[in-house]
TORKOL-4160 file (C-alpha; in steps of 0.2 Angstrom, whole numbers, padded with zeros to 4 digits, m for minus):
362
<pt num="1" X="0000" Y="0000" Z="m0001"/>
<pt num="2" X="0009" Y="0018" Z="m0005"/>
<pt num="3" X="0003" Y="0031" Z="m0002"/>
<pt num="4" X="0004" Y="0033" Z="0015"/>
<pt num="5" X="0015" Y="0049" Z="0017"/>
<pt num="6" X="0012" Y="0068" Z="0017"/>
<pt num="7" X="0023" Y="0083" Z="0015"/>
<pt num="8" X="0036" Y="0088" Z="0005"/>
<pt num="9" X="0052" Y="0092" Z="0018"/>
<pt num="10" X="0044" Y="0091" Z="0034"/>
<pt num="11" X="0037" Y="0076" Z="0031"/>
<pt num="12" X="0026" Y="0063" Z="0039"/>
<pt num="13" X="0022" Y="0043" Z="0033"/>
<pt num="14" X="0009" Y="0035" Z="0046"/>
<pt num="15" X="0008" Y="0017" Z="0049"/>
<pt num="16" X="m0003" Y="0003" Z="0060"/>
<pt num="17" X="m0022" Y="m0001" Z="0060"/>
<pt num="18" X="m0037" Y="0001" Z="0071"/>
<pt num="19" X="m0037" Y="m0016" Z="0080"/>
<pt num="20" X="m0018" Y="m0017" Z="0076"/>
<pt num="21" X="m0006" Y="m0017" Z="0092"/>
<pt num="22" X="m0004" Y="0003" Z="0087"/>
<pt num="23" X="m0002" Y="0015" Z="0077"/>
<pt num="24" X="0011" Y="0027" Z="0075"/>
<pt num="25" X="0021" Y="0040" Z="0061"/>
<pt num="26" X="0039" Y="0045" Z="0058"/>
<pt num="27" X="0042" Y="0064" Z="0055"/>
<pt num="28" X="0057" Y="0067" Z="0046"/>
<pt num="29" X="0063" Y="0083" Z="0040"/>
<pt num="30" X="0059" Y="0092" Z="0058"/>
<pt num="31" X="0074" Y="0103" Z="0061"/>
<pt num="32" X="0083" Y="0102" Z="0076"/>
<pt num="33" X="0086" Y="0109" Z="0090"/>
<pt num="34" X="0064" Y="0111" Z="0094"/>
<pt num="35" X="0061" Y="0112" Z="0111"/>
<pt num="36" X="0048" Y="0098" Z="0112"/>
<pt num="37" X="0032" Y="0098" Z="0124"/>
<pt num="38" X="0028" Y="0081" Z="0126"/>
<pt num="39" X="0011" Y="0087" Z="0139"/>
<pt num="40" X="0005" Y="0094" Z="0124"/>
<pt num="41" X="0006" Y="0083" Z="0112"/>
<pt num="42" X="m0003" Y="0073" Z="0126"/>
<pt num="43" X="m0016" Y="0088" Z="0128"/>
<pt num="44" X="m0019" Y="0089" Z="0107"/>
<pt num="45" X="m0020" Y="0067" Z="0107"/>
<pt num="46" X="m0033" Y="0070" Z="0124"/>
<pt num="47" X="m0044" Y="0081" Z="0114"/>
<pt num="48" X="m0045" Y="0069" Z="0097"/>
<pt num="49" X="m0048" Y="0052" Z="0107"/>
<pt num="50" X="m0062" Y="0041" Z="0108"/>
<pt num="51" X="m0074" Y="0041" Z="0125"/>
<pt num="52" X="m0070" Y="0057" Z="0131"/>
<pt num="53" X="m0090" Y="0063" Z="0130"/>
<pt num="54" X="m0106" Y="0055" Z="0127"/>
<pt num="55" X="m0106" Y="0063" Z="0111"/>
<pt num="56" X="m0092" Y="0053" Z="0105"/>
<pt num="57" X="m0090" Y="0034" Z="0103"/>
<pt num="58" X="m0087" Y="0023" Z="0119"/>
<pt num="59" X="m0070" Y="0013" Z="0115"/>
<pt num="60" X="m0058" Y="0019" Z="0132"/>
<pt num="61" X="m0040" Y="0022" Z="0123"/>
<pt num="62" X="m0030" Y="0036" Z="0135"/>
<pt num="63" X="m0021" Y="0040" Z="0116"/>
<pt num="64" X="m0004" Y="0040" Z="0129"/>
<pt num="65" X="0013" Y="0041" Z="0116"/>
<pt num="66" X="0030" Y="0033" Z="0117"/>
<pt num="67" X="0044" Y="0045" Z="0106"/>
<pt num="68" X="0055" Y="0032" Z="0099"/>
<pt num="69" X="0067" Y="0041" Z="0092"/>
<pt num="70" X="0074" Y="0060" Z="0084"/>
<pt num="71" X="0073" Y="0066" Z="0101"/>
<pt num="72" X="0087" Y="0068" Z="0115"/>
<pt num="73" X="0085" Y="0080" Z="0130"/>
<pt num="74" X="0066" Y="0085" Z="0125"/>
<pt num="75" X="0075" Y="0095" Z="0109"/>
<pt num="76" X="0073" Y="0088" Z="0092"/>
<pt num="77" X="0090" Y="0083" Z="0084"/>
<pt num="78" X="0087" Y="0083" Z="0068"/>
<pt num="79" X="0085" Y="0065" Z="0064"/>
<pt num="80" X="0066" Y="0055" Z="0061"/>
<pt num="81" X="0057" Y="0058" Z="0074"/>
<pt num="82" X="0045" Y="0041" Z="0079"/>
<pt num="83" X="0031" Y="0042" Z="0089"/>
<pt num="84" X="0023" Y="0025" Z="0095"/>
<pt num="85" X="0002" Y="0026" Z="0102"/>
<pt num="86" X="m0004" Y="0006" Z="0110"/>
<pt num="87" X="m0022" Y="0000" Z="0105"/>
<pt num="88" X="m0027" Y="m0006" Z="0122"/>
<pt num="89" X="m0046" Y="m0006" Z="0121"/>
<pt num="90" X="m0047" Y="m0015" Z="0104"/>
<pt num="91" X="m0065" Y="m0026" Z="0103"/>
<pt num="92" X="m0063" Y="m0036" Z="0088"/>
<pt num="93" X="m0076" Y="m0049" Z="0088"/>
<pt num="94" X="m0089" Y="m0032" Z="0087"/>
<pt num="95" X="m0085" Y="m0034" Z="0070"/>
<pt num="96" X="m0082" Y="m0053" Z="0064"/>
<pt num="97" X="m0103" Y="m0049" Z="0056"/>
<pt num="98" X="m0094" Y="m0041" Z="0043"/>
<pt num="99" X="m0080" Y="m0051" Z="0038"/>
<pt num="100" X="m0087" Y="m0056" Z="0024"/>
<pt num="101" X="m0098" Y="m0043" Z="0021"/>
<pt num="102" X="m0097" Y="m0025" Z="0015"/>
<pt num="103" X="m0105" Y="m0010" Z="0022"/>
<pt num="104" X="m0111" Y="0004" Z="0015"/>
<pt num="105" X="m0103" Y="0016" Z="0010"/>
<pt num="106" X="m0086" Y="0011" Z="0020"/>
<pt num="107" X="m0070" Y="0007" Z="0012"/>
<pt num="108" X="m0074" Y="m0011" Z="0014"/>
<pt num="109" X="m0079" Y="m0016" Z="m0007"/>
<pt num="110" X="m0065" Y="m0004" Z="m0011"/>
<pt num="111" X="m0052" Y="m0013" Z="0001"/>
<pt num="112" X="m0056" Y="m0029" Z="m0006"/>
<pt num="113" X="m0057" Y="m0027" Z="m0025"/>
<pt num="114" X="m0039" Y="m0016" Z="m0024"/>
<pt num="115" X="m0030" Y="m0026" Z="m0013"/>
<pt num="116" X="m0041" Y="m0044" Z="m0011"/>
<pt num="117" X="m0036" Y="m0045" Z="0005"/>
<pt num="118" X="m0043" Y="m0033" Z="0020"/>
<pt num="119" X="m0043" Y="m0029" Z="0039"/>
<pt num="120" X="m0061" Y="m0030" Z="0042"/>
<pt num="121" X="m0058" Y="m0025" Z="0061"/>
<pt num="122" X="m0065" Y="m0007" Z="0064"/>
<pt num="123" X="m0058" Y="m0005" Z="0045"/>
<pt num="124" X="m0043" Y="m0007" Z="0049"/>
<pt num="125" X="m0029" Y="0006" Z="0040"/>
<pt num="126" X="m0047" Y="0015" Z="0033"/>
<pt num="127" X="m0051" Y="0017" Z="0051"/>
<pt num="128" X="m0051" Y="0034" Z="0059"/>
<pt num="129" X="m0038" Y="0026" Z="0071"/>
<pt num="130" X="m0025" Y="0032" Z="0062"/>
<pt num="131" X="m0027" Y="0051" Z="0065"/>
<pt num="132" X="m0023" Y="0051" Z="0082"/>
<pt num="133" X="m0004" Y="0048" Z="0074"/>
<pt num="134" X="m0008" Y="0064" Z="0062"/>
<pt num="135" X="m0011" Y="0073" Z="0079"/>
<pt num="136" X="0005" Y="0069" Z="0088"/>
<pt num="137" X="0014" Y="0072" Z="0071"/>
<pt num="138" X="0002" Y="0090" Z="0070"/>
<pt num="139" X="0008" Y="0096" Z="0088"/>
<pt num="140" X="0026" Y="0096" Z="0084"/>
<pt num="141" X="0022" Y="0107" Z="0069"/>
<pt num="142" X="0011" Y="0119" Z="0080"/>
<pt num="143" X="0027" Y="0121" Z="0092"/>
<pt num="144" X="0037" Y="0124" Z="0076"/>
<pt num="145" X="0026" Y="0138" Z="0071"/>
<pt num="146" X="0021" Y="0146" Z="0086"/>
<pt num="147" X="0042" Y="0151" Z="0085"/>
<pt num="148" X="0036" Y="0161" Z="0073"/>
<pt num="149" X="0020" Y="0167" Z="0080"/>
<pt num="150" X="0008" Y="0157" Z="0069"/>
<pt num="151" X="m0009" Y="0152" Z="0075"/>
<pt num="152" X="m0018" Y="0137" Z="0071"/>
<pt num="153" X="m0037" Y="0136" Z="0077"/>
<pt num="154" X="m0053" Y="0126" Z="0071"/>
<pt num="155" X="m0070" Y="0123" Z="0078"/>
<pt num="156" X="m0086" Y="0116" Z="0076"/>
<pt num="157" X="m0097" Y="0128" Z="0066"/>
<pt num="158" X="m0110" Y="0116" Z="0059"/>
<pt num="159" X="m0120" Y="0101" Z="0064"/>
<pt num="160" X="m0134" Y="0096" Z="0053"/>
<pt num="161" X="m0143" Y="0111" Z="0050"/>
<pt num="162" X="m0139" Y="0119" Z="0062"/>
<pt num="163" X="m0124" Y="0133" Z="0057"/>
<pt num="164" X="m0116" Y="0147" Z="0066"/>
<pt num="165" X="m0114" Y="0162" Z="0055"/>
<pt num="166" X="m0103" Y="0174" Z="0065"/>
<pt num="167" X="m0088" Y="0180" Z="0053"/>
<pt num="168" X="m0072" Y="0170" Z="0057"/>
<pt num="169" X="m0063" Y="0187" Z="0063"/>
<pt num="170" X="m0076" Y="0187" Z="0077"/>
<pt num="171" X="m0076" Y="0169" Z="0083"/>
<pt num="172" X="m0067" Y="0167" Z="0100"/>
<pt num="173" X="m0057" Y="0153" Z="0095"/>
<pt num="174" X="m0048" Y="0151" Z="0111"/>
<pt num="175" X="m0067" Y="0148" Z="0118"/>
<pt num="176" X="m0067" Y="0132" Z="0108"/>
<pt num="177" X="m0064" Y="0117" Z="0122"/>
<pt num="178" X="m0075" Y="0125" Z="0132"/>
<pt num="179" X="m0089" Y="0112" Z="0128"/>
<pt num="180" X="m0090" Y="0095" Z="0122"/>
<pt num="181" X="m0095" Y="0099" Z="0104"/>
<pt num="182" X="m0080" Y="0113" Z="0103"/>
<pt num="183" X="m0092" Y="0125" Z="0095"/>
<pt num="184" X="m0085" Y="0144" Z="0098"/>
<pt num="185" X="m0103" Y="0150" Z="0105"/>
<pt num="186" X="m0111" Y="0140" Z="0119"/>
<pt num="187" X="m0126" Y="0143" Z="0116"/>
<pt num="188" X="m0124" Y="0134" Z="0096"/>
<pt num="189" X="m0116" Y="0120" Z="0105"/>
<pt num="190" X="m0131" Y="0117" Z="0117"/>
<pt num="191" X="m0141" Y="0116" Z="0100"/>
<pt num="192" X="m0130" Y="0101" Z="0090"/>
<pt num="193" X="m0125" Y="0094" Z="0109"/>
<pt num="194" X="m0146" Y="0091" Z="0110"/>
<pt num="195" X="m0146" Y="0086" Z="0090"/>
<pt num="196" X="m0133" Y="0074" Z="0090"/>
<pt num="197" X="m0140" Y="0065" Z="0107"/>
<pt num="198" X="m0156" Y="0063" Z="0098"/>
<pt num="199" X="m0150" Y="0058" Z="0081"/>
<pt num="200" X="m0138" Y="0045" Z="0093"/>
<pt num="201" X="m0155" Y="0039" Z="0099"/>
<pt num="202" X="m0161" Y="0035" Z="0086"/>
<pt num="203" X="m0147" Y="0023" Z="0079"/>
<pt num="204" X="m0144" Y="0036" Z="0067"/>
<pt num="205" X="m0128" Y="0049" Z="0063"/>
<pt num="206" X="m0127" Y="0067" Z="0056"/>
<pt num="207" X="m0114" Y="0076" Z="0048"/>
<pt num="208" X="m0106" Y="0094" Z="0052"/>
<pt num="209" X="m0093" Y="0107" Z="0050"/>
<pt num="210" X="m0077" Y="0113" Z="0054"/>
<pt num="211" X="m0069" Y="0128" Z="0050"/>
<pt num="212" X="m0050" Y="0133" Z="0052"/>
<pt num="213" X="m0043" Y="0149" Z="0053"/>
<pt num="214" X="m0025" Y="0151" Z="0052"/>
<pt num="215" X="m0018" Y="0169" Z="0057"/>
<pt num="216" X="0000" Y="0178" Z="0056"/>
<pt num="217" X="0005" Y="0168" Z="0040"/>
<pt num="218" X="0019" Y="0178" Z="0032"/>
<pt num="219" X="0018" Y="0182" Z="0014"/>
<pt num="220" X="0025" Y="0172" Z="0002"/>
<pt num="221" X="0020" Y="0152" Z="0007"/>
<pt num="222" X="0015" Y="0142" Z="m0008"/>
<pt num="223" X="0022" Y="0135" Z="m0024"/>
<pt num="224" X="0014" Y="0135" Z="m0040"/>
<pt num="225" X="0008" Y="0128" Z="m0051"/>
<pt num="226" X="0003" Y="0112" Z="m0045"/>
<pt num="227" X="0007" Y="0116" Z="m0025"/>
<pt num="228" X="m0003" Y="0132" Z="m0021"/>
<pt num="229" X="m0003" Y="0133" Z="m0004"/>
<pt num="230" X="m0023" Y="0132" Z="m0005"/>
<pt num="231" X="m0023" Y="0115" Z="m0015"/>
<pt num="232" X="m0012" Y="0109" Z="m0003"/>
<pt num="233" X="m0021" Y="0114" Z="0012"/>
<pt num="234" X="m0038" Y="0104" Z="0000"/>
<pt num="235" X="m0028" Y="0089" Z="0000"/>
<pt num="236" X="m0023" Y="0088" Z="0019"/>
<pt num="237" X="m0041" Y="0091" Z="0024"/>
<pt num="238" X="m0047" Y="0079" Z="0009"/>
<pt num="239" X="m0037" Y="0066" Z="0015"/>
<pt num="240" X="m0047" Y="0066" Z="0033"/>
<pt num="241" X="m0058" Y="0052" Z="0036"/>
<pt num="242" X="m0076" Y="0055" Z="0031"/>
<pt num="243" X="m0072" Y="0074" Z="0024"/>
<pt num="244" X="m0085" Y="0077" Z="0009"/>
<pt num="245" X="m0080" Y="0095" Z="0004"/>
<pt num="246" X="m0067" Y="0107" Z="0005"/>
<pt num="247" X="m0066" Y="0129" Z="0004"/>
<pt num="248" X="m0056" Y="0141" Z="0007"/>
<pt num="249" X="m0060" Y="0161" Z="0007"/>
<pt num="250" X="m0077" Y="0164" Z="0002"/>
<pt num="251" X="m0077" Y="0147" Z="m0007"/>
<pt num="252" X="m0094" Y="0143" Z="m0014"/>
<pt num="253" X="m0102" Y="0158" Z="m0010"/>
<pt num="254" X="m0091" Y="0168" Z="m0021"/>
<pt num="255" X="m0103" Y="0162" Z="m0036"/>
<pt num="256" X="m0116" Y="0175" Z="m0030"/>
<pt num="257" X="m0105" Y="0189" Z="m0032"/>
<pt num="258" X="m0099" Y="0201" Z="m0043"/>
<pt num="259" X="m0080" Y="0204" Z="m0048"/>
<pt num="260" X="m0082" Y="0224" Z="m0039"/>
<pt num="261" X="m0088" Y="0216" Z="m0023"/>
<pt num="262" X="m0077" Y="0200" Z="m0022"/>
<pt num="263" X="m0060" Y="0209" Z="m0028"/>
<pt num="264" X="m0048" Y="0211" Z="m0010"/>
<pt num="265" X="m0044" Y="0229" Z="m0012"/>
<pt num="266" X="m0026" Y="0232" Z="m0005"/>
<pt num="267" X="m0020" Y="0247" Z="0007"/>
<pt num="268" X="m0002" Y="0252" Z="0016"/>
<pt num="269" X="m0007" Y="0253" Z="0034"/>
<pt num="270" X="0008" Y="0261" Z="0045"/>
<pt num="271" X="0021" Y="0252" Z="0031"/>
<pt num="272" X="0011" Y="0235" Z="0030"/>
<pt num="273" X="0001" Y="0232" Z="0014"/>
<pt num="274" X="m0017" Y="0221" Z="0020"/>
<pt num="275" X="m0033" Y="0219" Z="0010"/>
<pt num="276" X="m0049" Y="0229" Z="0017"/>
<pt num="277" X="m0058" Y="0212" Z="0012"/>
<pt num="278" X="m0053" Y="0194" Z="0016"/>
<pt num="279" X="m0064" Y="0184" Z="0002"/>
<pt num="280" X="m0047" Y="0176" Z="m0004"/>
<pt num="281" X="m0045" Y="0168" Z="0011"/>
<pt num="282" X="m0026" Y="0174" Z="0012"/>
<pt num="283" X="m0019" Y="0164" Z="m0001"/>
<pt num="284" X="m0019" Y="0174" Z="m0020"/>
<pt num="285" X="m0014" Y="0165" Z="m0035"/>
<pt num="286" X="m0007" Y="0150" Z="m0025"/>
<pt num="287" X="0004" Y="0161" Z="m0013"/>
<pt num="288" X="m0001" Y="0169" Z="0006"/>
<pt num="289" X="m0003" Y="0186" Z="0006"/>
<pt num="290" X="m0003" Y="0189" Z="0024"/>
<pt num="291" X="m0022" Y="0192" Z="0027"/>
<pt num="292" X="m0028" Y="0175" Z="0039"/>
<pt num="293" X="m0030" Y="0158" Z="0029"/>
<pt num="294" X="m0046" Y="0151" Z="0032"/>
<pt num="295" X="m0057" Y="0135" Z="0024"/>
<pt num="296" X="m0073" Y="0127" Z="0028"/>
<pt num="297" X="m0070" Y="0110" Z="0031"/>
<pt num="298" X="m0087" Y="0098" Z="0029"/>
<pt num="299" X="m0089" Y="0079" Z="0036"/>
<pt num="300" X="m0102" Y="0068" Z="0031"/>
<pt num="301" X="m0114" Y="0056" Z="0043"/>
<pt num="302" X="m0103" Y="0041" Z="0050"/>
<pt num="303" X="m0108" Y="0028" Z="0039"/>
<pt num="304" X="m0111" Y="0014" Z="0052"/>
<pt num="305" X="m0128" Y="0018" Z="0059"/>
<pt num="306" X="m0136" Y="0007" Z="0071"/>
<pt num="307" X="m0151" Y="0001" Z="0061"/>
<pt num="308" X="m0151" Y="m0015" Z="0048"/>
<pt num="309" X="m0146" Y="m0011" Z="0030"/>
<pt num="310" X="m0146" Y="m0022" Z="0015"/>
<pt num="311" X="m0129" Y="m0023" Z="0008"/>
<pt num="312" X="m0122" Y="m0038" Z="m0002"/>
<pt num="313" X="m0109" Y="m0051" Z="0005"/>
<pt num="314" X="m0091" Y="m0054" Z="m0003"/>
<pt num="315" X="m0097" Y="m0067" Z="m0015"/>
<pt num="316" X="m0111" Y="m0054" Z="m0021"/>
<pt num="317" X="m0124" Y="m0062" Z="m0009"/>
<pt num="318" X="m0138" Y="m0053" Z="m0004"/>
<pt num="319" X="m0137" Y="m0049" Z="0015"/>
<pt num="320" X="m0143" Y="m0039" Z="0030"/>
<pt num="321" X="m0128" Y="m0027" Z="0039"/>
<pt num="322" X="m0134" Y="m0023" Z="0057"/>
<pt num="323" X="m0122" Y="m0008" Z="0065"/>
<pt num="324" X="m0113" Y="m0016" Z="0082"/>
<pt num="325" X="m0098" Y="m0009" Z="0092"/>
<pt num="326" X="m0093" Y="0008" Z="0096"/>
<pt num="327" X="m0095" Y="0024" Z="0084"/>
<pt num="328" X="m0097" Y="0040" Z="0086"/>
<pt num="329" X="m0116" Y="0049" Z="0081"/>
<pt num="330" X="m0109" Y="0063" Z="0075"/>
<pt num="331" X="m0090" Y="0066" Z="0069"/>
<pt num="332" X="m0084" Y="0085" Z="0072"/>
<pt num="333" X="m0081" Y="0088" Z="0090"/>
<pt num="334" X="m0067" Y="0073" Z="0089"/>
<pt num="335" X="m0060" Y="0079" Z="0074"/>
<pt num="336" X="m0057" Y="0099" Z="0079"/>
<pt num="337" X="m0039" Y="0095" Z="0085"/>
<pt num="338" X="m0035" Y="0084" Z="0066"/>
<pt num="339" X="m0040" Y="0099" Z="0055"/>
<pt num="340" X="m0028" Y="0110" Z="0065"/>
<pt num="341" X="m0014" Y="0097" Z="0063"/>
<pt num="342" X="m0016" Y="0096" Z="0045"/>
<pt num="343" X="m0016" Y="0115" Z="0042"/>
<pt num="344" X="m0002" Y="0114" Z="0054"/>
<pt num="345" X="0009" Y="0100" Z="0044"/>
<pt num="346" X="0007" Y="0109" Z="0029"/>
<pt num="347" X="0009" Y="0128" Z="0034"/>
<pt num="348" X="0025" Y="0119" Z="0041"/>
<pt num="349" X="0031" Y="0112" Z="0027"/>
<pt num="350" X="0029" Y="0127" Z="0016"/>
<pt num="351" X="0037" Y="0138" Z="0028"/>
<pt num="352" X="0054" Y="0127" Z="0028"/>
<pt num="353" X="0053" Y="0124" Z="0008"/>
<pt num="354" X="0049" Y="0143" Z="0006"/>
<pt num="355" X="0065" Y="0149" Z="0015"/>
<pt num="356" X="0058" Y="0157" Z="0031"/>
<pt num="357" X="0059" Y="0145" Z="0044"/>
<pt num="358" X="0070" Y="0152" Z="0058"/>
<pt num="359" X="0072" Y="0142" Z="0075"/>
<pt num="360" X="0073" Y="0155" Z="0085"/>
<pt num="361" X="0075" Y="0141" Z="0100"/>
<pt num="362" X="0092" Y="0139" Z="0096"/>
């Protein structure tokens, strides 16, 4: 299986399966001398881990990790960093009933068709369990970005038909973790939580939207033509399990605007060029323009539902598949740190590629 690596210079490779012994990530190209805060990495993993609230899967994983290489005396050495996260609460028997059946909207059929053999326990490599490794790597990327005062925030701005319509630059992003939905507005969070719980009670699932904003990005990140900054952000987000849509800046709403409305006019404020509006979402011509970068990421309803569904077996015979095991009724509360991690990985990679990275801690 190829396609397990992401990035050009700051490059990660993840490994492991949902019900194997564990999962992990190897980070290559990380600069030396970066001070590593292991508690921060653990905090980020805890934001993503299962079993953290009443609206997430009840699989209990502490997601404690071990740094196996690349760090000495709490500083990166410049050699590959290997992080391993042990699986502890697998219940593989919950999946024995689909060993020879294809679950609707899962990767079961496509994996079988492509590889001829699949790990049906929790989806194996296709499971969102793999994203814990990304979050660990993203935590290190955030540490690097913090040296340059670059901030990455994300939060839930939609669940089902409930949508927070507060402009991105007016959201209190630091308040995201104040509720279990991870919505930066507590009133909307209450509504979303009730909807998620009601959906779970029916044995169903529901989708949602996460908004991500990246502040203080320097001008000049991005490598046209095919490595445009927003293109790499799109690939990063669309690589996350259950993501069905990505837009940056004005996104799809731009089709309802005229050029005279959409154009971001430049102005000089005390010697700094900024735009009066930010429909471009901080990226023009594939290159960062110094304004905040923001994007929206759409997540589909989780495919496993606690209802009977018609399907077929691996032999093509008709069958009925019943959802079992422990699953999220809505994935977006746990996906917030994943979105942040992928955004941080893209920005760090382009920061180093651009030659603008400086290790301030040295």
